[in-house]
Backbone as CSV, one residue per row, in Angstrom:
resi,resn,N_x,N_y,N_z,CA_x,CA_y,CA_z,C_x,C_y,C_z
1,MET,0.103,-1.328,-0.403,-0.066,0.085,0.006,0.575,1.589,-0.009
2,ILE,0.523,2.337,-1.355,1.006,3.301,-0.648,0.083,4.795,-0.193
3,GLU,1.036,5.740,0.476,-0.015,6.440,1.682,0.196,7.551,0.523
4,ILE,-1.225,8.003,-0.077,-1.403,9.800,-0.826,-2.038,10.667,0.200
5,TYR,-1.988,10.846,1.545,-3.016,11.595,1.723,-2.191,11.580,3.669
6,ARG,-1.782,12.686,4.466,-1.232,12.208,5.141,-2.234,13.177,6.182
7,THR,-2.861,13.346,7.462,-3.742,14.818,8.491,-3.991,13.934,9.561
8,ASN,-3.387,15.317,10.747,-4.786,14.788,11.804,-6.370,15.555,12.055
9,ASP,-6.777,15.636,10.397,-7.968,16.448,10.371,-8.950,15.222,10.527
10,ILE,-10.002,14.113,11.041,-10.725,12.950,11.226,-11.486,13.067,9.708
11,VAL,-12.526,14.975,10.011,-13.396,15.501,8.626,-12.768,15.223,7.453
12,LYS,-11.467,15.063,7.506,-11.011,15.110,5.845,-10.691,14.330,5.653
13,ILE,-10.159,13.069,7.078,-10.244,12.159,6.220,-11.283,10.863,6.027
14,SER,-12.137,11.272,6.693,-13.705,10.699,6.175,-14.223,11.343,4.547
15,TRP,-13.267,12.713,4.252,-13.828,13.046,2.985,-13.707,12.734,2.153
16,LEU,-12.339,12.194,2.346,-11.584,11.576,1.832,-11.918,9.987,1.190
17,GLN,-12.177,9.737,2.030,-12.525,8.267,2.025,-13.814,8.065,1.000
18,ALA,-15.069,9.037,1.065,-16.323,9.128,0.179,-15.486,9.523,-1.255
19,LEU,-14.611,10.589,-1.216,-14.110,10.427,-2.898,-13.465,9.487,-3.492
20,LEU,-12.347,8.878,-2.346,-12.341,8.043,-3.230,-12.825,6.440,-2.976
21,SER,-14.078,6.388,-2.855,-15.053,5.256,-2.463,-15.837,4.951,-3.706
22,ASP,-16.085,6.585,-4.068,-16.990,7.050,-5.393,-16.433,7.139,-6.503
23,GLY,-14.664,6.974,-6.182,-14.420,6.751,-7.441,-13.687,5.256,-7.699
24,GLY,-14.198,4.767,-6.604,-14.246,3.074,-6.845,-13.197,2.723,-6.284
25,ILE,-12.734,2.853,-5.238,-10.829,2.615,-5.066,-11.037,2.645,-3.701
26,GLU,-10.634,1.112,-3.299,-10.764,1.230,-1.514,-9.450,1.913,-0.723
27,CYS,-9.656,2.467,0.442,-8.597,2.938,0.754,-8.497,2.262,1.919
28,ALA,-7.314,2.551,3.200,-7.271,2.214,4.258,-6.752,3.621,5.592
29,VAL,-7.336,3.739,6.167,-6.404,5.031,7.615,-5.812,4.219,8.579
30,LEU,-4.583,4.541,8.065,-3.111,3.488,9.623,-3.329,5.287,10.065
31,ASP,-2.872,4.501,11.356,-2.046,5.552,12.496,-3.975,6.332,13.472
32,GLN,-4.618,5.421,13.238,-5.866,6.022,13.830,-5.794,5.753,15.311
33,HIS,-5.543,4.863,15.430,-6.087,4.296,17.353,-4.922,4.621,17.815
34,ALA,-3.686,5.049,17.172,-1.808,5.095,17.808,-2.496,7.446,18.031
35,SER,-3.339,7.811,16.907,-3.307,8.783,17.468,-4.427,9.386,18.417
36,ILE,-5.471,8.598,19.161,-6.370,8.316,19.578,-5.908,8.093,21.059
37,ILE,-5.021,7.076,21.273,-3.953,6.594,22.203,-2.552,7.902,23.110
38,GLU,-1.921,8.503,21.793,-2.036,9.791,22.332,-2.488,11.398,22.550
39,GLY,-3.577,11.112,22.812,-4.475,11.809,23.120,-5.379,13.025,22.243
40,SER,-4.943,12.334,20.850,-5.447,13.351,19.275,-4.593,14.827,19.252
41,ILE,-3.870,14.712,19.820,-3.012,16.313,20.433,-2.458,16.391,18.960
42,GLY,-2.273,15.487,17.778,-2.189,16.426,16.965,-0.271,14.973,16.564
43,ALA,0.520,14.688,17.715,2.007,14.365,17.428,1.667,13.413,15.864
44,ILE,0.249,12.244,15.781,1.023,11.478,14.698,-0.101,11.322,14.082
45,GLN,-0.328,11.366,12.782,-1.135,12.017,12.138,-1.341,10.884,10.998
46,ARG,-2.287,10.881,11.167,-3.014,9.480,10.828,-3.091,9.284,8.984
47,ARG,-2.581,8.672,8.110,-2.444,8.155,6.765,-3.164,7.220,6.246
48,VAL,-3.772,8.197,4.822,-4.964,7.231,3.801,-3.671,6.375,2.842
49,MET,-4.375,5.573,2.661,-3.613,4.732,1.699,-4.570,3.830,1.476
50,VAL,-4.174,3.235,-0.214,-4.527,3.308,-1.376,-3.612,1.835,-2.041
51,LEU,-3.648,0.641,-2.538,-3.564,0.187,-2.860,-2.575,0.781,-3.987
52,GLU,-1.144,-0.012,-4.265,-0.097,0.571,-5.289,-0.688,0.596,-6.333
53,GLU,-1.641,-0.187,-6.878,-1.975,0.027,-8.836,-3.170,1.673,-8.837
54,ASP,-3.477,1.373,-7.678,-4.474,2.819,-7.454,-4.293,3.655,-7.487
55,ALA,-2.546,3.889,-7.256,-2.351,5.694,-6.379,-2.522,6.550,-7.314
56,LEU,-2.728,6.444,-8.673,-2.144,7.237,-9.938,-3.454,8.305,-9.831
57,ARG,-4.311,6.759,-10.187,-5.645,7.427,-10.323,-6.756,8.045,-8.971
58,ALA,-6.038,6.673,-7.727,-6.398,7.493,-6.175,-5.941,9.264,-6.178
59,ARG,-4.766,9.486,-6.548,-4.514,11.096,-6.958,-4.813,12.245,-7.648
60,ARG,-4.923,11.721,-8.558,-6.018,12.396,-9.478,-7.126,13.017,-8.952
61,ILE,-8.331,12.063,-7.850,-9.027,11.604,-7.910,-9.346,12.977,-6.246
62,LEU,-8.091,13.538,-5.705,-7.968,13.618,-4.593,-8.060,15.427,-5.377
63,HIS,-6.775,15.273,-6.583,-6.006,16.589,-7.093,-7.248,16.667,-7.802
64,ASP,-8.436,16.297,-8.407,-9.452,17.025,-9.185,-10.590,18.127,-8.062
65,ALA,-10.249,17.525,-7.105,-11.792,17.727,-5.638,-10.506,18.985,-4.978
66,GLY,-9.304,18.817,-5.555,-8.969,19.817,-4.922,-7.567,19.923,-3.213
67,GLU,-7.875,18.827,-3.366,-7.485,18.214,-1.951,-5.923,18.178,-2.114
68,ILE,-5.484,17.838,-3.173,-4.364,17.438,-3.352,-3.315,18.717,-4.255
69,GLU,-2.404,19.511,-4.135,-1.616,20.622,-5.571,-1.085,20.403,-5.568
70,GLY,-0.478,20.622,-6.848,0.635,20.672,-8.300,0.444,19.283,-8.940
71,ASP,1.611,19.220,-9.736,1.470,17.607,-10.903,1.263,16.304,-9.577
72,ILE,0.300,15.790,-10.908,-0.008,14.634,-10.390,1.314,13.634,-10.901
């Protein structure tokens, strides 16, 4: 799996999951529990991960939604 986004914003993570799901891409969010254990103070960011073969398409979806800047 490849990381395509990293943030502490749980609302944004939910939004990204919805965008990817609508695009037919499954994703996993890593470090959710570690962030909760450390008190959600922001020291450990959650990571949105996708399969390597879906990474380019996932980045395009997030880019088109304005969530990723720059070239794909």
